N, C-alpha and C positions, 0 to 999 in steps of 0.2 A: 422651680425645684427640679433637681436632677431625676432622671428615670430610675425607679427603684429596682427594676429587673431588666435583664438583657439575655439573649441567647449565650450559651457557653462558648468559649473560644475553642475552636478545633472540633471537627465532626467526629462522632463515634461510629459513623457509617463504615469507616475503614479502620478496622482493629483486628488483630494487633498490627502496629506499624513496624513491621520487620522486613528484612531483605527477602526478595523473591528467591524461590528455590531453584528456578531455572530461567534461562533467557527466553525460551520459547514457551509461552503460556499454554495451558490446557484449554480446550474448548468443549463446551457442552453441545456436541453435534446433534443430539436428539432434539433440542429446542430449535437449533438453526435449521435442521431439515424439516421440522414441522411447519416453518414459515416459508421455506423456499424449496418445496419438494419438486418443482418443475425445472430446477437448474441442474445441469449435468454434473458439475463439481462445485462444492460449497465453500471451499477455502483455498488460500494461497499464502505464499511467503514473500515478503518484500523486505527491502533494506532502505532505511531512511538515508537520503542523500543530504537534504537540508531544505531551507526555506528560500523563497524568492518572491518577487512581484511579477505578475503577468498581465499583459494587455489581452483582454477578452472582449468579445461582442456579446452584449446581454440580449439574449433571445427569450427571456422570461416573459410570459404573458402578464399584462397588467402591471408591469414594472415601471417605475418612474424613469429608469434609464434604458428602456426598451430600444433595441436597434442602435445603441450608442456604444462607443468604445470606452471601457472603464478599466481601472486597475484594481486587482484584488490580490491579497496574499495567498500564496500556495505553498504546498510541500511537495517536493520531488521524491518519489519512491522508485528505486530500481527493483525490477521483478525478474530475476533470472528464471529460465525455464525449469520446470520440474520433470523428474523422471520417476517412474514407479519402481520402488524397491521390492515391495511385496503386496500381495492381496490378502486381506484379513477377513475371515468369515466369522459371523456372530450367530448365536442361537440363544434367545431369551436373555440378551444382554451380556452373554459370556462368550469369550473367544474360543472357538472350537478348532481353529487351525489357520496356518499361514502358508501361502505359496510364494516362494521367492522367484524373482525375475532372473532369467538366465543371462540377460545382457545388462551387466552392471558396470559402472565406471570404476576405474582403478583408484580414484581418489577416496572411495568409500573405506579403504583399508585404514585411513586415518581415524575413522569414526567407529567402525564395527569390525568384528572378526568375520572375515569372508568365509562362506561355506565352501567345502571342497566338492560335494556332490549334491545336486538338486534333483530329488526324485518325485516330489509331489507335483500334481498338476491341478489346474482349476476345475477340470471336469470330474475330479475324484470326490469333490464335495457335493452332496445332494440335499441334505437336510439342514438348511440354514434360513434365517429370516432377514439378514442384513449383510452388506458387503462394504468394506472400506478399503482404502489404499494407504500404504505407508510410502510417502514420497520423499525424495531428496533433491536438493538444488543442484542443477547442472552448472558447474563452476568454470565452464569454458569462457575465457576472456573476462573473468571476474576477479575481484580483488582478494577474495578469500581462497584458502587452500583446503579447508575442511568443510565438507557439505553439512547442511542442517537437515535433520529429519523431522517429519511431522505426519501425524495420522489425519487423514481427511475423509470426510463422509461424502458419498455420492448421492445425487438426486434421481428421482424417477423410480420405476419399478425394478424388481430384481433382474429382469431380463435387460433393462436399460443399463443397469450398473455393470452387469457382466459384459455386455457389448462394448461399453465405454472402456473397460479394463482391457479387453482383448484388442481393441483398436489402438490403444496407447501403450501397450507393453513395449513395443520397439520404437516408439516415438516420444517426443517431448511434449509437455503440456505448457502452453504459453499463457500469459496473463489475458490475452484477447479471447481465449477460450473460457475464461472465468468471468470477466466483467467487460461491459461495453461503455462507451462514452456516455456521460450524463447519468450514470448509474449511482446508486448509493451503496456504501460499504461500511462495515464496522471494523475497527482496528483495535486489536488487543496487543499490548506491548508492556515492557518494563521501563519505568520512568528513569530519568537521569539521576544517578546516585549523588547524594550530598554528604554522606558520612554522618558522624556524630554532630548533632546540633542541639542548641539549647531550646527551652520552651518558648522563647519569644519568637524565634524564626520558625520553629517546628509547628507551633499551634497558632501563631498570630496573636499571642497575648500582648496586652499593652505594657509599656514601660512604667515602672514605679516612679514616684517623685524623686528629685535629685538628692534629697536629704534622707531617703529611705535607709533603714538600718540593714546592714549586711547585704548590700547589693541592689542594683537597679534592674538588671536584666534577669529577673527571677519571679516566681509566683509568690504573691503575698501570703496566701494561705494554702496549705496542702490538705485541708480537710478538718473535720471536727475532732474533738477529743475522743469521743466514742462513736462508732467502733474504733478501737485502738489500733488502727492500721491504715495505711495509705491505699486508697482504692485505685483501680485502673483508670478511673475517669479523670484523675488529676493530671494536668499537663506537666510532663517531666521531660528532661533531656533524653535523647536517644537517637535511633536511626531515622534519617530523613532521606527520602528518595529511594530509588531502586525497588519500587513497588510495582506489582502487576495491576494495570489499570486498563479499562476498555473505554473507547470513545465511539459513540453511535452516530450513524447517519452522516458520514463524510461524503461529500459530493466529488465524484470523479469528473474532471472537465476535459481530460485528454488521455488517450492510450496510444503510445507511440513507440517507435524504435529508432535508435540512433542512425541506422542505415538510411532511413527515410527523412526523419526530422531530428537533426543533430542539435541538441540544446546545450552541449558542453561549452563552457566559457574557456577562453585562453588560459591554459595552466590547470584546468579542471576545477571542480567544486572544492571549496575549502573544507578540510578535514575528511574528504572522501576521495577526490580524484575524478577521473573521467567515467562516464556511464558507457558501458559497452553492451548494448542489447536493449531489451524491453524496459519500459518505464511507464509510470502513470503520474499524473498531476492531480493533486487533491487540494480543495479549498481549505484554508485555515492551517492550523498547526497540528502536529502529531507528537505523541509521547516519545521520550528518549533522545539521546544524542545522535550524531551522525554515525552511520554504520550499524545502528541497532536493528535487530530482527523484528519484523512486524508480522503478526498473524492477521490476515485479512479474510473476512467472511462476508457473506451476504447479510443484509440488514435484518435485525430481529424485530424492530418496531419502527418502520419507516414512517415519516410524517409527510403530510401533504405539502407543507411549506418547503421542505427540502426537495421533495420529489419534483415539484413543478419548476424549480430553478433550472435554467438552461443557458450555459455559457459556451461560446465558440472560441476556442483558444486561437490567439493570433501569434504572439511571440512573448518571450521573456523580456522584462523591462531592462 
């Protein structure tokens, strides 16, 4: 006899299924900082290059392939350096003021209206309980012309945060300042957009029999007679993809720079081009198409299984 019940098609965990409002997702920095208070900077921006296969040496303890050369799927993420646009002071969760950096790149005129006079200083603020930075990507030798902006929380005490800001006001922040090899990261991004799709592809519902009335690629029942309306739980056609999603505990197997370890293939990467600067290699896949912005943070809930993995990067396959 056939099974009388089964789980519904399509998860209600993600609802409503509509397009993301912005390409760079927001981050709950309060939760991230509670788990990683010892890190100097808690977030970064990367750009997805694409996927590849890599030869690595497995140094994981108690692994069946320990000390052997294995092939694993990886994602390449280019991470241009960040510069500080402004320092933001908080009191009881509310913004009480911003201090703009005097040394700004001219490319910022494409993104924001540049101020004429900068009068406020960091030492002018005394009564605050948190400090964050608004950073932008340094687009030197990069494929984009318009920089991306992101607010990033800092770790440590208030004195540590102020010292970090003063140290990096005239400098760039590289990805090596944020994460080291064999570390774990969470990635938040907007998925690849698919446009308007039907309920079969959008929710994974099964096809009806070939002699079904009024169509095969549709839902057999859209609900009971009463209540006399269609509920939001019924699988219907609509937007698929271009959703904000987060992926936890991605393993970083290599942090490099093209000046030292050039991994560009002849002709560049497909749909992206050449990498010019810092990059990281991550095990597995990542949301979004090539060139998509990725918000990278320290892990919220790291696992022992992912933490103990240790791969030594050899070369791309």
